[in-house]
N, C-alpha and C positions, 0 to 999 in steps of 0.2 A: 117406789121404795121411799121410806123415810130414813134419814141418816142423822146421827148425832156423833159428836167427837169432842174430846177434851184432852189436852196434854198440859202438865204442870211440872215445874222444876222440883216441887216439894219444898221441905223446910230445911234440909241439910245440905244438899248438893249445890255446887257453885255453877253448874251448867246442866242443861237438860240434854242428856244423851239419847233420850227416846226420840223416835221419829214416826210419823204415820203418813199414810197416803189414802186419799178418798178419790174414788172414780170420778172422772170428768165425762160430760156428755153421755154417750150411750155405753161407755165402758162399764164393766161391773167388777173392777178389781179394787180390793181394799187391803191395806197392809199396816201392821205395827211392827216396830223393831226397837230393841233395847240394847244400846251400844255399851261397850265396856273397853277399858284401856286407859293408859296414862295420858297426861296432858288433856287435850280435847279429842283424843283419838276415838273414843267411843261414839261421839257425835259424828265424826267422819265416817266410821264404819256403818252406822245405821243409815246414814244418808246415801252412801255408796250402794248399799244393798237395795234400797228402794229405787234409786235411779236405774240400777242394772236390771232389776226385775221388770219395771215398767217399760224400759227400752226393749227388752227381749220380747215381752208379750205384744207390745205395739208392732214390732217388726215381724213376728213369727206366728201369731195367732189371730185368726179372724174370729173375734169373740162372738160376733153375731151369727156366725155360721153354725152348721151342724157338725158335731164332733163325737166320735166314739170315746167312751170313758178312758180306755188305755192311752189314747192319743193325748187327752187332756192331762192325765197323770204324767206322761212323759214330758210334755212341754213345761208343766209346772216344775218338774224336777230339773230340767235343763235350765230354766230361768234362775232357779236358786243356785245351781252350780255355777252359773255365770257370775252371780253376785259374789259367791265365794272367791272365784278367781280374781275378780276386780279388787276385792279387799286385800287378798294376799299380795297382788301386784303393787298396790299402793304402799303396803307395809315394807316391801323391799326397797321402794324408791325413796321413802321418807322415814328417817330414823325416829321421828316423833310419833310415827304411827305403828312402830313395831309392837307386836303383841296385842293389837286391837282386835276386836271381834264384835259380834252382835247376835242377838236372838232374832228370829224372823218368823212371823205368823201371818199368812195371807189368806184371803178368801176371794175366790173367783166365782161369781154367781152366774150360772147358766141355767139349765133346767134343774140342776141341783146346786148345792154349794160345795165347791172343791176347796179343801184346806191344804196348804203347804206349810210345814212346820219344822223348826229346829230351835231348841233352847227351852226356856221356861216361861216365855209369854204364853198366853192361852187363847183358845177359841171355845166359846160356849154356844149352844143352841137353846133358846128359851121359848116356851109357849105357856099357856095357862095350865097345861097338864103337868109339865115338869121342866127342869133345867138339866141339861146334859153337858158335861165337859167333853168336848170332842177330842182335844189333844191330850197327850201325856207330857208331863214336865220332864225335861231332860236335865235332871239335877241329882246331886248326890242324895239328898234327903228323900226325894221322890222314889229313887231306887231302893233306899232302905225301907220305906213304907211298903213298897210293892213286894219286897221279899220277906216282910214280916219282922224286920229287925227293930223297927221303932213304930210307934203309932202316929197317926196324923196329928194328934195333940202334941206329941213330943217333937214332931217335925217343925212346929211353929217356932220353937225356941232353940232348936238344935244349933250348936256353935258353927256348924259347917253348912247352914241352910242357904248360903249365898253361892255355893260352888255349883256351877253348871257343868254337865258332862258332854254336851254338844252345843256348838255354836258356829256361825260363819266366821271364817278367818283364823280358825284354830289349827286346821290341817288341810292338806290338799284333797284328801278323799273323805267326804262327809256323808253321814247317813241322814236322810231326809224322810220324814213321815208325811204321807199324803192320804187324805181321807175324802170321802164324799158322803154328804148327808142331805136329806130332803130339805126343801125350803118352802114349806106350806104357808098358806094364807095365815097372817098374824104371827108367824115365826119371827124371832129376833136372833140375829147372829151377833155375838159380842166378841171382839178382839181386845185384849188388854195385856199390859205388862205386869211384872210381879210387884211393882210399886203399889199397885192396887190390891192384888190378890193376897199379898202378905199382911194386909191390914183390914181388908173388908171380906166378910164371909160370902160364899156363893149365894146363900139364902137372901142376903141383903142386896146383892146385885140383881137377883131375880125379882124381888119385890119392887125395887126401884125401877127396873125396866118395864114392869107390867103396869105400875100404878102412878108413875109420874105423868105430868101433863103432856110431855113429849120426850123424845129420845135425847134431844140436846140437853134439856134440863136434867134428865136422869144421869147423863154422863157427868155434867157439872156437879151434881149433888154427890155422886160417888167419889169424885176427886176431892171435894170438900171434906167428905167423911174420912178419907185416907189421911188428909192433912191434919184433921182434928186429932187423929190417933198417932201423930208423930211425923208423918210425911218424910220418912227416912230415906226415900228413894224418889226418883222421877216417877211420875204417874201418868199413864196414858190409857185411854179407853175409847173405843170406836164401836158403834152399834148400827146395825142395818135391819130394818123391819120390812117384811113383805106385806104391804098393805094395799 
């Protein structure tokens, strides 16, 4: 596999509350998280989420073994629930962390790609034929688009476009989306936060991923592009190619 990743504070924020994780050795786990909350709590929440999920999967899943899909779905869900519990526990213990939360999108690459998702970060599958958004945004404007109340163009400038409807750390019982998609030769999986997708079009992400000299340069260029257009939020992108 070829891997690229880039995370940037952007031009407005005082701290980068995004976090990401790239698989080590033979593991095939990749994560992006976009933290939110007062003080530096967003950064705390996103890092707790990544630590909890990597700990859980290391201890409970033999990634190199054979697994049935329902088992994989169940273990991903349990890992994300564990992350939610840890964030809630930290918020109770530390008043500076009250109200913190984070989005979370992970990719576990086995015979297929398994995606675990909550919030408005995204996962895409890209190849020369097409680009598919695997995840659904858990945000107010995304729900308004889905039910036909506003158009996608209107969503770009909607005054409530930053309101998310699901995230880790917001409640005890969370709803998690899990998907499985093929990972064919030359496919690229992209995980990214909304600091990128609010400023860069999917068609631009696709073109950059397919035609840059390598994935690392593609990620860096897309972050540069988001910053050129205002850099209003932290920006994180991670890409994995099956080569």
